[in-house]
N, C-alpha and C positions, 0 to 999 in steps of 0.2 A: 505493499500500500504507500505511494508515496506520499510525501508531507514536504511542506513548503512554507516559509515565513518571509514576511516582507514586514519593515518598520521605516516610518521618515518621519522626521521632524523640521518644521519650518516657520520661519518667524512669520508671523501675522503682517508685521509693517513690510515685509517684503511682497507679500502678496497685495496689500492695499497701495502701494506703489505702482504694481504692474496694473492695477485695474486704475488708478490714475492717470498713469503714462498712455495707455494704450484703450483703455474703456470697453467696448462693446467688443473690439475686435479680438482681445484677450478672453473676455467672458466666453464668448462665441467660439472659439478655438478652443478652450479647457473644459465647459461644461455643458451639460445637456439641458435644454429647456426646462425638463424636470427637476434637475438639481439647483437651476436658478431660481424654479418657483419654491423650493421647499426652503432654500437659505435666505430668499429676500436678500435684503442690503447687510447682512450680518455677515461680514469679513471673516470673523472666528470661523463659523463654519464653511465658507469657502475656502480658507486656507486649510482646514482639516480635512476637507475634500482633496485639494491638493495634495496633502502628504499622503491619503488614501490611493490615489493614483500612483504616484512614485512608489509607495510599500507595494501595490498589488505587482506592477511592473517588475519589482526586484522578487518577489515570490514565484514569478513566472520565468525567473532566470535571466531576464532581459532588463531593457531600460525603456523608459518614453523613447519614441523613434519606431522599434519594433512594433509598438503598439502605440495607439493614439490615446491623448487624452479623453476624448468622450467616448471611446471603446469602453472605458471603464467609468461606470455609474455607480453611484453612491445614495440611495435612497433610503427609506424608512420602511419597515413591517408595520402590521398593525398596533404593537405596542412602543412605537417610536425608536425603537433599535435601528441602528444603521444594518445596512443591507446592501450586498454586491450585486450589480447585474454586471454581465460583459457581453460585449458585441463584438463582431467584426474578427479581426486578427487575435484580439485578447482572446474573445470566446474558444476561437480554433487552437491557439499555443494551449490553453488549459487542458482542452480536451486532447491534445496531442500528448500533453505528459500526464494525462490521467488524474487532472486536478478537477474533482467534481463539488466538492464541499469548501465552503468558505466561511470563516469567522473573521469578522471585523470590531475593532474598537476604536473609537476617536476621542480626544480629549484635546483642549486649549485653556491655556491659564498663564499668566505672566507674560502675554504676548508671544506664546509658541503655539503653535497646534502640533499633534500628534496622534500618529494612526500606526497600527498594529495589526497583521493580519495573519492568519493561519489558513491553510490550503491543504488538503488532503484529498485523499482518491477512495 
């Protein structure tokens, strides 16, 4: 049974600066419409999702580039727990590596956002 993990930590100020500089172009390149609807203007939530996308790419054994940001989507389940949805190349890579179950945890505090993911088959 394959097992893989990924973690990423990002400064909330870094994401805020990218949004300030690039605006809608940045948001549309990185986040799905559903993620933008869930996060609204909360930069901390957007930063946590950035970290999640990076952590998932690490768990897949690649980086962003081999998979696109928007192919990794972080939404909520009915209990408001974060859940991953993989699309396109990210979903294909996960399937090829036998990674079918994903668990994700997000946190933000003190100007930092963190994501930790575990994947197994």
